[in-house]
N, C-alpha and C positions, 0 to 999 in steps of 0.2 A: 302912877302912870301919867305920862305926859301926852295930852291929846291936843292936836292942832286941826283947824279946819281950813280947807283949801277948795278952790274951784277946780273942777276936773277939765282937763284939756282934751280928754277922750273918755270913752266908757271905761270905768274902773270897777272891778269887782272886789268885794270884801276879801281880805287876805293877800291881795297883791302888793308887792313891794313897789313903792312909787318914788319919784324924784320931783323936785320943784324946778320949773323953768325960770329964767330971769324975769319973765312977766308975771310970775306968781302962780301959774297953773301947775297942776300935778299931772304926770303921765306915768305909765308903767316903766319901771326902771329896766335898763338894758345893760348887760355886761360888755357890749360891743363898743361903747363910747364912754370916755372918762366922766363927762358931765352927767350922763344918764346913769352911770354906775354909782353915783353918789346918792345912795338911798336915804330918803328923808324919814321913811317909816313904812308901816303896813296899814293899808286901808281898813278901817273898821266898818265902813258902810259901802254899799254899792252906789254908783253914781253915773249918770249919763253926761254927755258934754255940757259943761257950764253948771252942773249941779254942785252943791256944797258936799264935800266928802270929809269925814272925820278920819284922822290918821294918828295911829299910835306911834309916837316918835321915840319913846323910851319907857319900857315897862313890860309887864307880862301880857302876852297876847294868847287868849285861850280858845280861839275859834279854829283850831287845827286838829289834825288827827294823823296817826301813823308815824309819829316821830319816835326816835330812839333817844332815851334820856341821856343827857350830857353830850349829845352830838350837835355840832355846829351846823347852821343852815346858811347857804350861800346863794347869791343871785345866779340863776341859771344862765348858761351861755346861749342856749338855743331858744328859750321861751321868755319873752319879756314879762317881768312882774312875778315870775314863779321862783320859789325857793327850793333848793335841792341840797342833799347831803354832799360831803366832800367826794365820796366815791363817784357819785353821779356827775358832779361838776368836773372831775378829772376825765371821765369818759367823754363828756361833751367837749372838753378842751382838745382831746385827741382828734376830734372831727373838725376843729376850727382851722381855717386857712389864714386868718388874720389875727393879730394880737387881740387879747381880751383883757378884762379886768376882773379880779377876784375880790368880791365884796362879801365880808362876813356880816350877816344881818343879825344873828343871835344864836343862842344856845337853847336846846330843848331841856326844859326842867322836868318834863314828864312826856308821856306819849301824846298828850293833848294840849300842852302849853309851851310857848316859846318866850324866853326872856329876850326882849329886843335890846341888843347891844351892838349897834351899828358901828363898823369900823370903816375908815377911808379905803377906797378901792386900791388894789395893787395891780400894776401893769404886768401882764404875763404873756410871753411869747408862746405860740403853739409849738409842740415838739417838731423837730425837723424830720423830713422824709428822706430816705436814702435809697438809691438804686445801686445795688451791688451786681457787678458782672463777674462771672467766672468763665475762664477760657480753658480749652483743652490744649490747643497749640495756636499761638498767635498767628494771624489776627482773627481766627474763628471764635465765635461765641457759642458755647455749648448750652448754657442755660442762664436765665436771669433769676436771681434769688430774691425771695420775699424777705421782709423784715425778720420773720421767724426762722429763716434759713431754708425753707422749702423752695424747691426750684419751680420755675415756670419754663417748661420745655419749649424750645423753638421747633417749628415744623421740620427743620433740617436735622434735628437731633434724633439719633437712634437710641431708644431706651431699652 
């Protein structure tokens, strides 16, 4: 296991994914910014601002629970420093309005251990939204359809 020590640039909790700033401080990693999505590792210890925090940069991290064996863990889109499975990450992406970064932090080797295998972040665009209009006889609009095809009826429409 590779362990490095850094000064905290903010309050850090054990288990949070962190990145290193150009000044050498660590902060909670964020999928919303390329530099912040470059995860350095997982905090092994808690730390307040300017405390020294140990970080697991490569190896097995055993202070987790609720993992599914062989499932990869990614940096959350919505919560800085938090790891989520791909299904959760994809659901968070659906709610994103700006591009985000997909950072694979590691793979669960059991329900309580994560093999830290950090990969570089990948730029991902959120899925586009479409507004579909359906008309009865032009130029009148009978209904606006949602993505799943169900209609949003207008006040002027007779159902």
